[in-house]
matplotlib code that plots the C-alpha trace (Angstrom):
import matplotlib.pyplot as plt

x = [61.4, 63.4, 67.2, 69.5, 73.3, 75.1, 78.8, 81.1, 83.4, 86.2, 89.9, 91.8, 91.2, 88.2, 86.1, 84.1, 84.5, 83.8, 80.6, 79.4, 80.2, 78.4, 75.4, 75.1, 76.4, 76.2, 79.9, 83.1, 86.7, 89.6, 91.8, 92.4, 92.2, 92.8, 90.0, 91.4, 89.1, 85.5, 83.7, 80.0, 77.5, 73.8, 71.1, 67.3, 65.7, 62.3, 62.1, 58.9, 57.1, 58.7, 61.1, 64.5, 67.7, 70.7, 73.6, 76.7, 79.8, 82.7, 85.3, 89.0, 90.0, 91.5, 94.9, 97.9, 98.8, 95.4, 92.5, 88.8, 87.6, 84.4, 83.3, 82.5, 79.7, 77.8, 74.2, 74.6, 71.6, 73.6, 76.7, 77.9, 80.7, 83.0, 85.6, 87.5, 86.8, 90.3, 92.0, 91.2, 92.8, 90.0, 87.5, 89.4, 89.6, 85.8, 85.0, 87.3, 85.7, 82.1, 83.1, 84.7, 81.7, 79.4, 81.6, 81.9, 78.4, 76.1, 74.3, 73.5, 72.0, 74.6, 75.0, 78.2, 79.3, 82.1, 83.1, 84.8, 82.5, 83.7, 87.0, 85.3, 87.9, 90.5, 88.6, 90.2, 86.9, 84.6, 81.3, 83.1, 84.5, 81.1, 79.1, 80.0, 79.0, 75.7, 75.1, 75.5, 72.7, 74.9, 73.2, 75.9, 75.8, 78.3, 78.9, 81.0, 81.4, 82.9, 79.9, 77.2, 76.2, 74.5, 75.3, 71.8, 70.5, 73.2, 72.3, 68.5, 68.9, 70.6, 67.9, 65.3, 67.2, 67.3, 63.6, 63.2, 61.9]
y = [89.7, 92.9, 92.3, 95.2, 95.4, 97.1, 97.9, 98.1, 101.1, 102.3, 102.2, 98.9, 97.2, 99.2, 96.1, 95.9, 92.1, 91.6, 93.7, 91.6, 88.4, 89.6, 90.7, 87.6, 84.8, 86.3, 85.5, 87.4, 86.3, 88.2, 87.1, 89.7, 88.7, 91.2, 91.3, 90.8, 92.3, 91.8, 89.1, 88.8, 87.5, 88.0, 88.1, 88.2, 90.8, 92.4, 96.2, 98.0, 94.7, 93.9, 91.1, 92.1, 90.3, 92.4, 91.4, 92.6, 93.4, 93.6, 95.6, 95.8, 98.8, 101.8, 103.0, 104.7, 101.7, 100.3, 102.3, 101.3, 100.1, 102.1, 99.5, 97.3, 99.8, 99.0, 98.2, 99.2, 100.8, 102.0, 101.6, 101.3, 103.7, 102.5, 104.1, 102.7, 104.8, 104.1, 105.6, 109.2, 108.8, 106.4, 109.2, 111.5, 108.6, 107.9, 111.6, 111.4, 108.1, 109.5, 112.3, 110.0, 107.7, 110.6, 111.7, 108.1, 106.7, 109.6, 110.2, 106.7, 106.3, 105.4, 105.0, 106.0, 103.7, 104.2, 100.7, 99.3, 100.8, 98.0, 100.0, 103.4, 104.4, 104.3, 106.3, 109.1, 110.1, 112.1, 113.9, 117.1, 115.3, 113.8, 117.1, 118.5, 115.3, 115.1, 118.7, 117.6, 115.0, 111.9, 109.1, 108.1, 105.0, 103.4, 99.7, 96.8, 93.8, 92.1, 92.5, 93.0, 96.4, 98.5, 96.1, 95.0, 98.6, 99.9, 97.5, 97.9, 101.7, 101.5, 99.2, 101.7, 104.6, 102.6, 102.3, 106.0, 105.5]
z = [91.7, 91.4, 90.9, 91.6, 91.1, 93.9, 94.0, 97.0, 96.8, 99.0, 99.8, 100.4, 103.8, 104.8, 105.3, 102.0, 101.7, 105.4, 105.2, 102.3, 104.1, 107.3, 105.3, 103.1, 105.3, 108.8, 109.4, 110.1, 109.6, 111.1, 108.2, 105.6, 101.9, 99.2, 96.6, 93.1, 90.5, 91.6, 93.7, 93.2, 95.7, 96.2, 98.9, 98.7, 100.9, 101.4, 100.8, 101.5, 101.2, 97.8, 97.2, 95.8, 94.9, 95.8, 93.5, 95.3, 93.4, 95.9, 94.0, 94.9, 96.9, 95.3, 96.4, 94.8, 92.7, 91.7, 90.3, 90.1, 86.7, 86.2, 83.7, 86.7, 87.5, 84.3, 85.2, 88.8, 90.6, 93.6, 95.7, 99.3, 99.9, 102.7, 104.9, 107.9, 111.0, 112.3, 109.2, 108.3, 104.9, 103.9, 104.4, 102.1, 99.5, 99.9, 99.1, 96.1, 94.9, 95.3, 93.0, 90.5, 90.5, 89.8, 86.9, 85.5, 86.0, 87.0, 90.3, 91.6, 95.0, 97.7, 101.4, 103.1, 105.9, 108.3, 109.3, 112.3, 115.0, 117.3, 117.4, 118.0, 120.7, 117.9, 115.4, 113.5, 111.8, 114.1, 113.9, 112.9, 109.8, 109.0, 109.3, 105.8, 104.2, 106.0, 105.0, 101.3, 101.9, 102.3, 104.3, 106.8, 109.0, 111.3, 110.9, 112.3, 110.1, 113.1, 115.4, 112.7, 114.1, 111.4, 108.5, 107.7, 108.1, 105.7, 102.9, 103.4, 103.5, 100.1, 98.8, 99.9, 98.2, 95.0, 95.1, 95.8, 99.3]

ax = plt.figure().add_subplot(projection="3d")
ax.plot(x, y, z, "-o")
ax.set_aspect("equal")
plt.show()
């Protein structure tokens, strides 16, 4: 069975942990817990008829006071880049983190998710803000860890990208 390490990358409080919990355990908790360091979980999936174990490294969110340790990316095959649709600043941070990731670990496959689609009427990130990223070839999906919308699709899209599909 293939085993692939995936890192979760984004600002603090964008929903990285909630996305992992929804994907792995099919649950959502409205309680917020700050990730300290990295939490590791895994899930077995089928990708193009092949079994794969996705080893998910949920990294703490980067902000002005805490920076990502790129050593956590060692052995990673890809990453899920996450922004919070209700906070425009998280889009700007995601763009910055993608650039830093490319400089630190090379051009790994990634999927960019804009989380919290259940709060779409409060979003500060619109199609106009997404267009330049799509133009650069970014795979962009909208997710909601709360409702589950798009979560499975996002992780499976990343798995397919890691297999070159």
